[in-house]
PyMOL Python script that loads the backbone (N, CA, C, O; Angstrom):
from pymol import cmd

cmd.read_pdbstr("""\
ATOM      1  N   MET A   1      -9.500  -3.999 -13.385  1.00  0.00           N
ATOM      2  CA  MET A   1      -9.328  -2.910 -13.190  1.00  0.00           C
ATOM      3  C   MET A   1      -9.605  -1.743 -13.073  1.00  0.00           C
ATOM      4  O   MET A   1     -10.581  -1.492 -13.780  1.00  0.00           O
ATOM      5  N   GLY A   2      -9.098  -0.519 -12.314  1.00  0.00           N
ATOM      6  CA  GLY A   2      -9.977   0.455 -11.735  1.00  0.00           C
ATOM      7  C   GLY A   2      -8.967   1.761 -11.319  1.00  0.00           C
ATOM      8  O   GLY A   2      -7.801   1.613 -10.956  1.00  0.00           O
ATOM      9  N   THR A   3      -9.652   3.055 -11.447  1.00  0.00           N
ATOM     10  CA  THR A   3      -8.507   3.629 -11.406  1.00  0.00           C
ATOM     11  C   THR A   3      -8.888   4.709 -10.179  1.00  0.00           C
ATOM     12  O   THR A   3     -10.020   4.797  -9.702  1.00  0.00           O
ATOM     13  N   LEU A   4      -7.986   5.339  -9.848  1.00  0.00           N
ATOM     14  CA  LEU A   4      -8.192   6.208  -8.283  1.00  0.00           C
ATOM     15  C   LEU A   4      -7.560   8.214  -9.205  1.00  0.00           C
ATOM     16  O   LEU A   4      -6.449   8.431  -9.688  1.00  0.00           O
ATOM     17  N   SER A   5      -8.193   8.759  -9.161  1.00  0.00           N
ATOM     18  CA  SER A   5      -8.117  10.225  -9.418  1.00  0.00           C
ATOM     19  C   SER A   5      -8.808  11.214  -8.418  1.00  0.00           C
ATOM     20  O   SER A   5      -9.690  10.923  -7.610  1.00  0.00           O
ATOM     21  N   GLY A   6      -8.243  12.424  -8.627  1.00  0.00           N
ATOM     22  CA  GLY A   6      -8.874  13.211  -7.844  1.00  0.00           C
ATOM     23  C   GLY A   6      -7.968  14.746  -8.271  1.00  0.00           C
ATOM     24  O   GLY A   6      -7.140  14.889  -9.171  1.00  0.00           O
ATOM     25  N   VAL A   7      -8.537  15.903  -7.145  1.00  0.00           N
ATOM     26  CA  VAL A   7      -7.735  16.919  -6.951  1.00  0.00           C
ATOM     27  C   VAL A   7      -7.401  17.469  -5.593  1.00  0.00           C
ATOM     28  O   VAL A   7      -8.120  17.338  -4.603  1.00  0.00           O
ATOM     29  N   VAL A   8      -6.300  18.069  -5.632  1.00  0.00           N
ATOM     30  CA  VAL A   8      -5.651  18.660  -4.723  1.00  0.00           C
ATOM     31  C   VAL A   8      -5.839  20.170  -4.320  1.00  0.00           C
ATOM     32  O   VAL A   8      -5.162  21.005  -4.920  1.00  0.00           O
ATOM     33  N   LEU A   9      -6.671  20.548  -3.394  1.00  0.00           N
ATOM     34  CA  LEU A   9      -6.947  22.086  -2.875  1.00  0.00           C
ATOM     35  C   LEU A   9      -6.224  22.748  -1.945  1.00  0.00           C
ATOM     36  O   LEU A   9      -6.011  22.225  -0.852  1.00  0.00           O
ATOM     37  N   ASN A  10      -5.714  24.094  -2.287  1.00  0.00           N
ATOM     38  CA  ASN A  10      -5.161  24.722  -1.065  1.00  0.00           C
ATOM     39  C   ASN A  10      -6.583  24.887  -0.015  1.00  0.00           C
ATOM     40  O   ASN A  10      -7.726  24.474  -0.216  1.00  0.00           O
ATOM     41  N   ALA A  11      -6.037  25.635   1.136  1.00  0.00           N
ATOM     42  CA  ALA A  11      -6.821  26.165   1.991  1.00  0.00           C
ATOM     43  C   ALA A  11      -7.994  27.233   1.731  1.00  0.00           C
ATOM     44  O   ALA A  11      -8.893  27.539   2.513  1.00  0.00           O
ATOM     45  N   LYS A  12      -7.736  27.774   0.303  1.00  0.00           N
ATOM     46  CA  LYS A  12      -8.637  28.567  -0.194  1.00  0.00           C
ATOM     47  C   LYS A  12      -9.609  27.899  -1.214  1.00  0.00           C
ATOM     48  O   LYS A  12     -10.583  28.488  -1.684  1.00  0.00           O
ATOM     49  N   GLY A  13      -9.270  26.662  -1.504  1.00  0.00           N
ATOM     50  CA  GLY A  13     -10.273  26.072  -2.057  1.00  0.00           C
ATOM     51  C   GLY A  13      -9.669  26.158  -3.863  1.00  0.00           C
ATOM     52  O   GLY A  13     -10.347  26.081  -4.889  1.00  0.00           O
ATOM     53  N   ARG A  14      -8.532  26.298  -3.744  1.00  0.00           N
ATOM     54  CA  ARG A  14      -7.976  26.650  -5.243  1.00  0.00           C
ATOM     55  C   ARG A  14      -6.855  25.737  -5.601  1.00  0.00           C
ATOM     56  O   ARG A  14      -6.015  25.581  -4.715  1.00  0.00           O
ATOM     57  N   PRO A  15      -6.642  24.986  -6.930  1.00  0.00           N
ATOM     58  CA  PRO A  15      -6.257  23.739  -7.406  1.00  0.00           C
ATOM     59  C   PRO A  15      -4.602  23.899  -6.879  1.00  0.00           C
ATOM     60  O   PRO A  15      -4.020  24.981  -6.953  1.00  0.00           O
ATOM     61  N   VAL A  16      -4.108  22.947  -6.470  1.00  0.00           N
ATOM     62  CA  VAL A  16      -2.313  23.003  -6.519  1.00  0.00           C
ATOM     63  C   VAL A  16      -1.676  22.443  -7.382  1.00  0.00           C
ATOM     64  O   VAL A  16      -1.469  21.231  -7.321  1.00  0.00           O
ATOM     65  N   GLU A  17      -1.179  23.283  -8.479  1.00  0.00           N
ATOM     66  CA  GLU A  17       0.223  22.114  -9.277  1.00  0.00           C
ATOM     67  C   GLU A  17       1.038  21.931  -8.674  1.00  0.00           C
ATOM     68  O   GLU A  17       1.333  22.703  -7.763  1.00  0.00           O
ATOM     69  N   GLY A  18       1.651  20.954  -8.914  1.00  0.00           N
ATOM     70  CA  GLY A  18       3.098  20.231  -8.119  1.00  0.00           C
ATOM     71  C   GLY A  18       2.885  19.608  -7.241  1.00  0.00           C
ATOM     72  O   GLY A  18       3.846  18.867  -7.034  1.00  0.00           O
ATOM     73  N   ALA A  19       1.912  19.437  -6.371  1.00  0.00           N
ATOM     74  CA  ALA A  19       1.748  18.609  -5.218  1.00  0.00           C
ATOM     75  C   ALA A  19       1.749  17.097  -5.217  1.00  0.00           C
ATOM     76  O   ALA A  19       1.058  16.244  -5.775  1.00  0.00           O
ATOM     77  N   ARG A  20       2.590  17.081  -4.538  1.00  0.00           N
ATOM     78  CA  ARG A  20       2.887  15.314  -4.315  1.00  0.00           C
ATOM     79  C   ARG A  20       1.578  14.438  -3.921  1.00  0.00           C
ATOM     80  O   ARG A  20       0.819  14.960  -3.105  1.00  0.00           O
ATOM     81  N   VAL A  21       1.242  13.141  -4.429  1.00  0.00           N
ATOM     82  CA  VAL A  21       0.293  12.310  -3.836  1.00  0.00           C
ATOM     83  C   VAL A  21       1.062  11.113  -3.428  1.00  0.00           C
ATOM     84  O   VAL A  21       1.949  10.768  -4.209  1.00  0.00           O
ATOM     85  N   ILE A  22       0.904  10.458  -2.419  1.00  0.00           N
ATOM     86  CA  ILE A  22       1.067   9.358  -2.273  1.00  0.00           C
ATOM     87  C   ILE A  22       0.154   8.333  -2.051  1.00  0.00           C
ATOM     88  O   ILE A  22      -0.674   8.476  -1.152  1.00  0.00           O
ATOM     89  N   MET A  23       0.173   7.102  -2.871  1.00  0.00           N
ATOM     90  CA  MET A  23      -1.374   6.143  -2.824  1.00  0.00           C
ATOM     91  C   MET A  23      -0.788   5.172  -2.384  1.00  0.00           C
ATOM     92  O   MET A  23       0.400   5.163  -2.706  1.00  0.00           O
ATOM     93  N   GLN A  24      -1.184   4.142  -1.638  1.00  0.00           N
ATOM     94  CA  GLN A  24      -0.836   2.792  -1.140  1.00  0.00           C
ATOM     95  C   GLN A  24      -2.169   2.049  -0.978  1.00  0.00           C
ATOM     96  O   GLN A  24      -3.266   2.567  -1.184  1.00  0.00           O
ATOM     97  N   THR A  25      -1.949   0.705  -0.566  1.00  0.00           N
ATOM     98  CA  THR A  25      -3.170  -0.112  -0.212  1.00  0.00           C
ATOM     99  C   THR A  25      -3.429   0.148   1.291  1.00  0.00           C
ATOM    100  O   THR A  25      -2.473   0.550   1.955  1.00  0.00           O
ATOM    101  N   ALA A  26      -4.777  -0.064   1.971  1.00  0.00           N
ATOM    102  CA  ALA A  26      -4.938  -0.090   3.042  1.00  0.00           C
ATOM    103  C   ALA A  26      -4.091  -0.730   3.942  1.00  0.00           C
ATOM    104  O   ALA A  26      -3.770  -0.390   5.080  1.00  0.00           O
ATOM    105  N   SER A  27      -3.777  -1.685   3.294  1.00  0.00           N
ATOM    106  CA  SER A  27      -2.933  -2.640   4.450  1.00  0.00           C
ATOM    107  C   SER A  27      -1.388  -1.824   4.445  1.00  0.00           C
ATOM    108  O   SER A  27      -0.499  -2.284   5.162  1.00  0.00           O
ATOM    109  N   GLY A  28      -1.134  -0.642   3.633  1.00  0.00           N
ATOM    110  CA  GLY A  28       0.091  -0.256   3.751  1.00  0.00           C
ATOM    111  C   GLY A  28       1.035  -0.426   2.683  1.00  0.00           C
ATOM    112  O   GLY A  28       1.957   0.379   2.559  1.00  0.00           O
ATOM    113  N   GLY A  29       0.852  -1.675   1.675  1.00  0.00           N
ATOM    114  CA  GLY A  29       1.654  -2.190   0.604  1.00  0.00           C
ATOM    115  C   GLY A  29       1.518  -1.394  -0.671  1.00  0.00           C
ATOM    116  O   GLY A  29       0.709  -0.471  -0.764  1.00  0.00           O
ATOM    117  N   ALA A  30       2.184  -1.700  -1.486  1.00  0.00           N
ATOM    118  CA  ALA A  30       2.211  -1.340  -2.765  1.00  0.00           C
ATOM    119  C   ALA A  30       2.181   0.112  -2.871  1.00  0.00           C
ATOM    120  O   ALA A  30       1.198   0.598  -3.431  1.00  0.00           O
ATOM    121  N   PRO A  31       3.111   0.908  -2.421  1.00  0.00           N
ATOM    122  CA  PRO A  31       3.366   2.240  -2.356  1.00  0.00           C
ATOM    123  C   PRO A  31       3.630   3.017  -3.694  1.00  0.00           C
ATOM    124  O   PRO A  31       4.520   2.607  -4.440  1.00  0.00           O
ATOM    125  N   ASP A  32       3.010   3.944  -3.971  1.00  0.00           N
ATOM    126  CA  ASP A  32       3.271   4.915  -5.484  1.00  0.00           C
ATOM    127  C   ASP A  32       3.088   6.219  -5.273  1.00  0.00           C
ATOM    128  O   ASP A  32       2.756   6.653  -4.170  1.00  0.00           O
ATOM    129  N   ALA A  33       3.321   7.086  -6.474  1.00  0.00           N
ATOM    130  CA  ALA A  33       3.423   8.462  -5.939  1.00  0.00           C
ATOM    131  C   ALA A  33       3.026   8.956  -7.615  1.00  0.00           C
ATOM    132  O   ALA A  33       3.156   8.297  -8.647  1.00  0.00           O
ATOM    133  N   SER A  34       2.501  10.365  -7.427  1.00  0.00           N
ATOM    134  CA  SER A  34       2.148  11.041  -8.718  1.00  0.00           C
ATOM    135  C   SER A  34       2.353  12.608  -8.396  1.00  0.00           C
ATOM    136  O   SER A  34       2.599  13.013  -7.260  1.00  0.00           O
ATOM    137  N   THR A  35       2.241  13.332  -9.371  1.00  0.00           N
ATOM    138  CA  THR A  35       2.270  14.471  -9.065  1.00  0.00           C
ATOM    139  C   THR A  35       1.120  15.284  -9.915  1.00  0.00           C
ATOM    140  O   THR A  35       0.896  14.887 -11.058  1.00  0.00           O
ATOM    141  N   THR A  36       0.490  16.244  -9.476  1.00  0.00           N
ATOM    142  CA  THR A  36      -0.659  17.061  -9.751  1.00  0.00           C
ATOM    143  C   THR A  36      -0.484  17.926 -10.998  1.00  0.00           C
ATOM    144  O   THR A  36       0.696  18.252 -11.123  1.00  0.00           O
ATOM    145  N   ASN A  37      -1.123  18.311 -11.776  1.00  0.00           N
ATOM    146  CA  ASN A  37      -1.321  18.759 -13.132  1.00  0.00           C
ATOM    147  C   ASN A  37      -1.249  20.141 -12.580  1.00  0.00           C
ATOM    148  O   ASN A  37      -1.058  20.413 -11.395  1.00  0.00           O
ATOM    149  N   ALA A  38      -1.438  21.066 -13.647  1.00  0.00           N
ATOM    150  CA  ALA A  38      -1.809  22.491 -13.677  1.00  0.00           C
ATOM    151  C   ALA A  38      -3.180  22.944 -12.926  1.00  0.00           C
ATOM    152  O   ALA A  38      -3.373  24.076 -12.483  1.00  0.00           O
ATOM    153  N   HIS A  39      -4.145  21.801 -12.859  1.00  0.00           N
ATOM    154  CA  HIS A  39      -5.255  21.744 -12.645  1.00  0.00           C
ATOM    155  C   HIS A  39      -5.458  21.361 -11.093  1.00  0.00           C
ATOM    156  O   HIS A  39      -6.446  21.530 -10.379  1.00  0.00           O
ATOM    157  N   GLY A  40      -4.453  20.904 -10.861  1.00  0.00           N
ATOM    158  CA  GLY A  40      -4.351  20.231  -9.488  1.00  0.00           C
ATOM    159  C   GLY A  40      -4.851  18.779  -9.202  1.00  0.00           C
ATOM    160  O   GLY A  40      -5.158  18.241  -8.139  1.00  0.00           O
ATOM    161  N   ARG A  41      -4.832  18.206 -10.789  1.00  0.00           N
ATOM    162  CA  ARG A  41      -5.477  16.631 -10.501  1.00  0.00           C
ATOM    163  C   ARG A  41      -4.367  15.805 -10.672  1.00  0.00           C
ATOM    164  O   ARG A  41      -3.254  16.176 -11.045  1.00  0.00           O
ATOM    165  N   PHE A  42      -4.759  14.513 -10.346  1.00  0.00           N
ATOM    166  CA  PHE A  42      -3.654  13.434 -10.237  1.00  0.00           C
ATOM    167  C   PHE A  42      -4.321  12.209 -10.836  1.00  0.00           C
ATOM    168  O   PHE A  42      -5.445  12.366 -11.313  1.00  0.00           O
ATOM    169  N   PHE A  43      -3.767  11.027 -10.865  1.00  0.00           N
ATOM    170  CA  PHE A  43      -4.491  10.034 -11.669  1.00  0.00           C
ATOM    171  C   PHE A  43      -3.331   8.457 -11.234  1.00  0.00           C
ATOM    172  O   PHE A  43      -2.117   8.421 -11.437  1.00  0.00           O
ATOM    173  N   PHE A  44      -4.008   7.554 -10.744  1.00  0.00           N
ATOM    174  CA  PHE A  44      -3.269   6.229 -10.976  1.00  0.00           C
ATOM    175  C   PHE A  44      -4.114   5.275 -11.295  1.00  0.00           C
ATOM    176  O   PHE A  44      -5.070   4.910 -10.611  1.00  0.00           O
ATOM    177  N   PRO A  45      -3.733   4.792 -12.490  1.00  0.00           N
ATOM    178  CA  PRO A  45      -4.527   3.683 -13.556  1.00  0.00           C
ATOM    179  C   PRO A  45      -4.331   2.601 -12.772  1.00  0.00           C
ATOM    180  O   PRO A  45      -3.781   2.504 -11.675  1.00  0.00           O
ATOM    181  N   GLN A  46      -4.922   1.682 -13.569  1.00  0.00           N
ATOM    182  CA  GLN A  46      -4.411   0.022 -13.318  1.00  0.00           C
ATOM    183  C   GLN A  46      -4.493  -0.479 -11.810  1.00  0.00           C
ATOM    184  O   GLN A  46      -3.672  -1.322 -11.449  1.00  0.00           O
ATOM    185  N   LEU A  47      -5.354  -0.050 -10.997  1.00  0.00           N
ATOM    186  CA  LEU A  47      -5.462  -0.502  -9.689  1.00  0.00           C
ATOM    187  C   LEU A  47      -6.300  -1.558  -9.623  1.00  0.00           C
ATOM    188  O   LEU A  47      -7.391  -1.496 -10.189  1.00  0.00           O
ATOM    189  N   THR A  48      -5.893  -2.728  -8.891  1.00  0.00           N
ATOM    190  CA  THR A  48      -6.833  -3.701  -8.712  1.00  0.00           C
ATOM    191  C   THR A  48      -7.931  -3.500  -7.623  1.00  0.00           C
ATOM    192  O   THR A  48      -7.788  -2.697  -6.701  1.00  0.00           O
ATOM    193  N   HIS A  49      -9.487  -4.599  -7.855  1.00  0.00           N
ATOM    194  CA  HIS A  49     -10.062  -3.969  -7.362  1.00  0.00           C
ATOM    195  C   HIS A  49      -9.753  -4.086  -5.424  1.00  0.00           C
ATOM    196  O   HIS A  49      -9.431  -5.158  -4.911  1.00  0.00           O
ATOM    197  N   GLY A  50      -9.925  -2.846  -4.639  1.00  0.00           N
ATOM    198  CA  GLY A  50      -9.738  -3.263  -3.437  1.00  0.00           C
ATOM    199  C   GLY A  50      -9.848  -1.633  -2.589  1.00  0.00           C
ATOM    200  O   GLY A  50     -10.239  -0.554  -3.033  1.00  0.00           O
ATOM    201  N   TYR A  51      -9.348  -1.993  -1.276  1.00  0.00           N
ATOM    202  CA  TYR A  51      -9.287  -0.146  -0.539  1.00  0.00           C
ATOM    203  C   TYR A  51      -7.740   0.026  -0.723  1.00  0.00           C
ATOM    204  O   TYR A  51      -6.798  -0.758  -0.838  1.00  0.00           O
ATOM    205  N   TYR A  52      -7.918   1.738  -0.698  1.00  0.00           N
ATOM    206  CA  TYR A  52      -6.599   2.339  -0.766  1.00  0.00           C
ATOM    207  C   TYR A  52      -6.387   3.443   0.119  1.00  0.00           C
ATOM    208  O   TYR A  52      -7.453   3.750   0.653  1.00  0.00           O
ATOM    209  N   ASP A  53      -5.235   4.306   0.556  1.00  0.00           N
ATOM    210  CA  ASP A  53      -5.108   4.955   1.271  1.00  0.00           C
ATOM    211  C   ASP A  53      -4.596   6.282   0.420  1.00  0.00           C
ATOM    212  O   ASP A  53      -3.628   5.924  -0.252  1.00  0.00           O
ATOM    213  N   VAL A  54      -4.790   7.209   0.276  1.00  0.00           N
ATOM    214  CA  VAL A  54      -4.334   8.476  -0.226  1.00  0.00           C
ATOM    215  C   VAL A  54      -3.960   9.766   1.004  1.00  0.00           C
ATOM    216  O   VAL A  54      -4.431   9.798   2.141  1.00  0.00           O
ATOM    217  N   ARG A  55      -2.967  10.796   0.384  1.00  0.00           N
ATOM    218  CA  ARG A  55      -2.638  11.811   0.922  1.00  0.00           C
ATOM    219  C   ARG A  55      -1.806  12.643  -0.088  1.00  0.00           C
ATOM    220  O   ARG A  55      -1.485  12.047  -1.116  1.00  0.00           O
ATOM    221  N   ALA A  56      -1.438  13.837   0.041  1.00  0.00           N
ATOM    222  CA  ALA A  56      -0.832  14.695  -0.738  1.00  0.00           C
ATOM    223  C   ALA A  56      -0.039  15.759   0.453  1.00  0.00           C
ATOM    224  O   ALA A  56      -0.331  15.911   1.639  1.00  0.00           O
ATOM    225  N   SER A  57       0.907  16.317  -0.246  1.00  0.00           N
ATOM    226  CA  SER A  57       1.626  17.379   0.253  1.00  0.00           C
ATOM    227  C   SER A  57       2.139  18.283  -0.701  1.00  0.00           C
ATOM    228  O   SER A  57       2.239  18.021  -1.900  1.00  0.00           O
ATOM    229  N   PHE A  58       2.513  19.513  -0.084  1.00  0.00           N
ATOM    230  CA  PHE A  58       2.807  20.623  -0.981  1.00  0.00           C
ATOM    231  C   PHE A  58       3.614  21.607  -0.201  1.00  0.00           C
ATOM    232  O   PHE A  58       2.917  22.061   0.706  1.00  0.00           O
ATOM    233  N   ALA A  59       4.675  22.048  -0.206  1.00  0.00           N
ATOM    234  CA  ALA A  59       5.615  23.380   0.243  1.00  0.00           C
ATOM    235  C   ALA A  59       5.133  23.240   1.976  1.00  0.00           C
ATOM    236  O   ALA A  59       4.767  24.117   2.759  1.00  0.00           O
ATOM    237  N   GLY A  60       5.289  21.949   2.141  1.00  0.00           N
ATOM    238  CA  GLY A  60       5.631  21.762   3.599  1.00  0.00           C
ATOM    239  C   GLY A  60       3.980  21.695   4.391  1.00  0.00           C
ATOM    240  O   GLY A  60       3.951  21.460   5.599  1.00  0.00           O
ATOM    241  N   LYS A  61       2.919  21.874   3.776  1.00  0.00           N
ATOM    242  CA  LYS A  61       1.647  21.262   4.123  1.00  0.00           C
ATOM    243  C   LYS A  61       1.066  20.195   3.526  1.00  0.00           C
ATOM    244  O   LYS A  61       1.448  19.948   2.382  1.00  0.00           O
ATOM    245  N   SER A  62       0.048  19.339   4.122  1.00  0.00           N
ATOM    246  CA  SER A  62       0.078  18.233   4.106  1.00  0.00           C
ATOM    247  C   SER A  62      -1.577  18.376   4.048  1.00  0.00           C
ATOM    248  O   SER A  62      -2.284  19.278   4.495  1.00  0.00           O
ATOM    249  N   THR A  63      -1.971  17.070   3.282  1.00  0.00           N
ATOM    250  CA  THR A  63      -3.599  16.532   3.640  1.00  0.00           C
ATOM    251  C   THR A  63      -3.515  15.519   4.695  1.00  0.00           C
ATOM    252  O   THR A  63      -2.538  14.874   5.074  1.00  0.00           O
ATOM    253  N   ASP A  64      -4.991  15.504   5.182  1.00  0.00           N
ATOM    254  CA  ASP A  64      -4.867  14.060   5.985  1.00  0.00           C
ATOM    255  C   ASP A  64      -4.910  12.964   5.307  1.00  0.00           C
ATOM    256  O   ASP A  64      -5.389  13.132   4.186  1.00  0.00           O
ATOM    257  N   TRP A  65      -4.530  11.679   5.598  1.00  0.00           N
ATOM    258  CA  TRP A  65      -4.879  10.340   4.783  1.00  0.00           C
ATOM    259  C   TRP A  65      -6.607  10.273   4.807  1.00  0.00           C
ATOM    260  O   TRP A  65      -7.326  10.485   5.783  1.00  0.00           O
ATOM    261  N   LYS A  66      -6.954   9.973   3.656  1.00  0.00           N
ATOM    262  CA  LYS A  66      -7.928   9.645   3.587  1.00  0.00           C
ATOM    263  C   LYS A  66      -8.112   7.704   2.988  1.00  0.00           C
ATOM    264  O   LYS A  66      -7.828   7.151   1.925  1.00  0.00           O
ATOM    265  N   HIS A  67      -8.784   7.134   4.456  1.00  0.00           N
ATOM    266  CA  HIS A  67      -8.224   5.804   4.214  1.00  0.00           C
ATOM    267  C   HIS A  67      -9.495   5.086   3.601  1.00  0.00           C
ATOM    268  O   HIS A  67     -10.563   5.553   3.203  1.00  0.00           O
ATOM    269  N   ASN A  68      -8.980   3.703   3.667  1.00  0.00           N
ATOM    270  CA  ASN A  68     -10.125   2.936   2.530  1.00  0.00           C
ATOM    271  C   ASN A  68     -10.910   3.287   1.650  1.00  0.00           C
ATOM    272  O   ASN A  68     -12.115   3.037   1.657  1.00  0.00           O
ATOM    273  N   ILE A  69     -10.335   3.878   0.832  1.00  0.00           N
ATOM    274  CA  ILE A  69     -11.022   4.641  -0.560  1.00  0.00           C
ATOM    275  C   ILE A  69     -11.651   3.153  -1.656  1.00  0.00           C
ATOM    276  O   ILE A  69     -10.763   2.428  -2.105  1.00  0.00           O
ATOM    277  N   GLU A  70     -12.378   2.979  -1.830  1.00  0.00           N
ATOM    278  CA  GLU A  70     -12.918   1.546  -2.425  1.00  0.00           C
ATOM    279  C   GLU A  70     -12.265   1.819  -4.095  1.00  0.00           C
ATOM    280  O   GLU A  70     -12.658   2.851  -4.639  1.00  0.00           O
ATOM    281  N   VAL A  71     -11.614   1.216  -4.625  1.00  0.00           N
ATOM    282  CA  VAL A  71     -11.476   1.250  -6.203  1.00  0.00           C
ATOM    283  C   VAL A  71     -12.188  -0.124  -6.302  1.00  0.00           C
ATOM    284  O   VAL A  71     -12.044  -1.142  -5.626  1.00  0.00           O
ATOM    285  N   ARG A  72     -13.117   0.195  -7.504  1.00  0.00           N
ATOM    286  CA  ARG A  72     -13.891  -0.889  -8.015  1.00  0.00           C
ATOM    287  C   ARG A  72     -13.362  -1.303  -9.548  1.00  0.00           C
ATOM    288  O   ARG A  72     -12.928  -0.506 -10.380  1.00  0.00           O
ATOM    289  N   THR A  73     -13.492  -2.590  -9.693  1.00  0.00           N
ATOM    290  CA  THR A  73     -13.032  -2.828 -11.271  1.00  0.00           C
ATOM    291  C   THR A  73     -14.144  -2.079 -12.195  1.00  0.00           C
ATOM    292  O   THR A  73     -15.352  -2.046 -11.958  1.00  0.00           O
ATOM    293  N   GLY A  74     -13.511  -1.519 -13.236  1.00  0.00           N
ATOM    294  CA  GLY A  74     -14.186  -0.990 -14.473  1.00  0.00           C
ATOM    295  C   GLY A  74     -14.482   0.726 -13.938  1.00  0.00           C
ATOM    296  O   GLY A  74     -14.879   1.575 -14.737  1.00  0.00           O
ATOM    297  N   LYS A  75     -14.249   0.985 -12.675  1.00  0.00           N
ATOM    298  CA  LYS A  75     -14.710   1.973 -12.723  1.00  0.00           C
ATOM    299  C   LYS A  75     -13.085   3.259 -11.996  1.00  0.00           C
ATOM    300  O   LYS A  75     -11.873   3.179 -11.800  1.00  0.00           O
ATOM    301  N   GLN A  76     -14.135   4.208 -11.874  1.00  0.00           N
ATOM    302  CA  GLN A  76     -13.181   5.327 -11.774  1.00  0.00           C
ATOM    303  C   GLN A  76     -13.625   6.044 -10.069  1.00  0.00           C
ATOM    304  O   GLN A  76     -14.715   6.553  -9.807  1.00  0.00           O
ATOM    305  N   THR A  77     -13.002   5.965  -9.552  1.00  0.00           N
ATOM    306  CA  THR A  77     -13.174   6.593  -8.112  1.00  0.00           C
ATOM    307  C   THR A  77     -12.162   7.888  -8.215  1.00  0.00           C
ATOM    308  O   THR A  77     -11.057   7.935  -8.754  1.00  0.00           O
ATOM    309  N   ASN A  78     -12.891   8.928  -7.525  1.00  0.00           N
ATOM    310  CA  ASN A  78     -12.591  10.142  -7.428  1.00  0.00           C
ATOM    311  C   ASN A  78     -12.704  10.803  -6.008  1.00  0.00           C
ATOM    312  O   ASN A  78     -13.695  10.625  -5.300  1.00  0.00           O
ATOM    313  N   VAL A  79     -11.620  11.586  -5.626  1.00  0.00           N
ATOM    314  CA  VAL A  79     -11.470  11.962  -4.028  1.00  0.00           C
ATOM    315  C   VAL A  79     -10.517  13.927  -4.233  1.00  0.00           C
ATOM    316  O   VAL A  79      -9.725  14.535  -4.954  1.00  0.00           O
ATOM    317  N   THR A  80     -11.183  14.056  -3.281  1.00  0.00           N
ATOM    318  CA  THR A  80     -10.510  15.555  -3.142  1.00  0.00           C
ATOM    319  C   THR A  80      -9.666  15.948  -2.062  1.00  0.00           C
ATOM    320  O   THR A  80     -10.325  15.898  -1.024  1.00  0.00           O
ATOM    321  N   LEU A  81      -8.841  16.208  -1.917  1.00  0.00           N
ATOM    322  CA  LEU A  81      -7.656  16.285  -1.266  1.00  0.00           C
ATOM    323  C   LEU A  81      -7.799  17.608  -0.739  1.00  0.00           C
ATOM    324  O   LEU A  81      -7.832  18.446  -1.641  1.00  0.00           O
ATOM    325  N   ARG A  82      -7.926  18.234   0.791  1.00  0.00           N
ATOM    326  CA  ARG A  82      -7.128  19.703   0.943  1.00  0.00           C
ATOM    327  C   ARG A  82      -6.054  19.853   2.095  1.00  0.00           C
ATOM    328  O   ARG A  82      -6.154  19.428   3.246  1.00  0.00           O
ATOM    329  N   LEU A  83      -4.992  20.560   1.524  1.00  0.00           N
ATOM    330  CA  LEU A  83      -4.385  20.825   2.236  1.00  0.00           C
ATOM    331  C   LEU A  83      -4.484  21.664   3.593  1.00  0.00           C
ATOM    332  O   LEU A  83      -5.460  22.414   3.626  1.00  0.00           O
ATOM    333  N   SER A  84      -3.653  21.680   4.722  1.00  0.00           N
ATOM    334  CA  SER A  84      -3.873  22.172   5.884  1.00  0.00           C
ATOM    335  C   SER A  84      -3.357  23.642   5.785  1.00  0.00           C
ATOM    336  O   SER A  84      -2.501  23.988   4.971  1.00  0.00           O
ATOM    337  N   ARG A  85      -4.023  24.574   6.792  1.00  0.00           N
ATOM    338  CA  ARG A  85      -3.413  25.463   7.074  1.00  0.00           C
ATOM    339  C   ARG A  85      -2.257  25.737   7.459  1.00  0.00           C
ATOM    340  O   ARG A  85      -1.528  26.660   7.097  1.00  0.00           O
ATOM    341  N   THR A  86      -2.060  24.849   8.278  1.00  0.00           N
ATOM    342  CA  THR A  86      -0.371  24.569   9.172  1.00  0.00           C
ATOM    343  C   THR A  86       0.094  24.088   8.648  1.00  0.00           C
ATOM    344  O   THR A  86      -0.441  23.609   7.648  1.00  0.00           O
ATOM    345  N   GLY A  87       1.741  23.804   8.999  1.00  0.00           N
ATOM    346  CA  GLY A  87       2.572  23.011   8.232  1.00  0.00           C
ATOM    347  C   GLY A  87       2.714  21.838   8.501  1.00  0.00           C
ATOM    348  O   GLY A  87       3.869  21.414   8.536  1.00  0.00           O
ATOM    349  N   ARG A  88       1.652  20.967   8.769  1.00  0.00           N
ATOM    350  CA  ARG A  88       2.154  19.694   8.994  1.00  0.00           C
ATOM    351  C   ARG A  88       3.076  19.056   7.857  1.00  0.00           C
ATOM    352  O   ARG A  88       3.249  19.516   6.729  1.00  0.00           O
ATOM    353  N   ARG A  89       3.582  17.995   8.355  1.00  0.00           N
ATOM    354  CA  ARG A  89       4.266  17.570   7.388  1.00  0.00           C
ATOM    355  C   ARG A  89       3.793  15.781   7.125  1.00  0.00           C
ATOM    356  O   ARG A  89       3.391  15.153   8.105  1.00  0.00           O
ATOM    357  N   PRO A  90       3.865  15.249   6.077  1.00  0.00           N
ATOM    358  CA  PRO A  90       3.433  13.815   5.980  1.00  0.00           C
ATOM    359  C   PRO A  90       4.335  12.800   6.566  1.00  0.00           C
ATOM    360  O   PRO A  90       4.036  11.607   6.518  1.00  0.00           O
TER     361      PRO A  90
END
""", "prot")
cmd.dss("prot")
cmd.show_as("cartoon", "prot")
cmd.util.cbc("prot")
cmd.orient("prot")
């Protein structure tokens, strides 16, 4: 099993507390959600080796999907998600 973790940043590069992070397999299955902590960090533990897509949203703003993030057995994969300046919805 591997893990997927990361940080959600606002348009000014500051961490966002309380952002909703959606993660799913690259084929669109097994969706899961998390909420960022006070440091803008999120964590998805115990993922099988494979490829995943992830995105975040907060206060009417969202990040683009990050596609095909490889999670490897025994490793932690880190990603940075940046909220857009516009009010795009997930």
